[in-house]
N, C-alpha and C positions, 0 to 999 in steps of 0.2 A: 337544507340537507347538503347542498353543494359545498358549503363552507367546511363541513366535516371532511369531505374528500380532499379539499385543498390542503388542510393541515396534514392529513395522512400522507399524501403524495409528496408534499414538500419535505416532510420528515424522512420519507424513504430516500429521496434524492440527497438530503444532507447526510444521511447515514452512509450511503454509497460513496459520495464524494469525500466525506470525512475519513472513511476507511482507507481510501486511496491516498489521501494526504498523510495519514498516519503511517502508512507503509513507506512513503517517500520521505517522511519527516526525519528519520535518523540521519539522513545525509545533509540536513540543514544544520548550520553551525549555531544559529541563534536559539537559545532556550525558549524565548518568548514565542517564536514561530512554532516550535515543537509543541508548546502548550496549546496554542491556538489550533494546531492540527488535531489534537485529541479532544478539544472542546466541541468541535463541529459535530462529530458523531453523537456526543452526549446531548446536544441540543436537538439533533434529528430524532434520537430515540425518545426524548421528552415530547416532541411534537407528535410522534406516532402514538404514544400513550395518552397524550392530551385528548385524542379522539375518544378514548374510553373513559377516563376519569382524571379530573384535575389533580387530585391528591397523589395519585400514582405517578403522574408526570413530574410533579414537583419533587417528590421523594427520589425518583430516579435521577433527576438532574443533580440534586444535591449530593447523592451518594456517588455518582459517577465523577463529579467534579472533585470531590474530596479524595477519592481513590487515585484518580489520574494525577492530581497535584502531589500526593505523597510519593507515588512511584517516580515521577519526574524529578522531584527534589532529591530523592535518594540517589537517582542515577547521576545527577549533576554533582552531588557531594562525592560520590564514589569516583567519578572521573577526575575531580579536583584532587582527591587523595592520591590517585595514581599519577598525577602530574600531567594529565592530558590537557591540551588547549581546547577551550570551548569556542 
């Protein structure tokens, strides 16, 4: 039973730290670091949902990763079209 609580609390910590990293992330110049800053909350949310159901956790992680990647790629393309330096 303790193992379930470890996954839950570790997921909560990752969500909180990942959200802080995502807020600070736009100030970072490297697009890889920005992507990693948004992946941490997705992993944390998956860990929280892992305590309830494995399938929900897997689907949440896949959906969050796809959406975050699409948004970040669009943002990088838009910045390059505007001539901004990354």
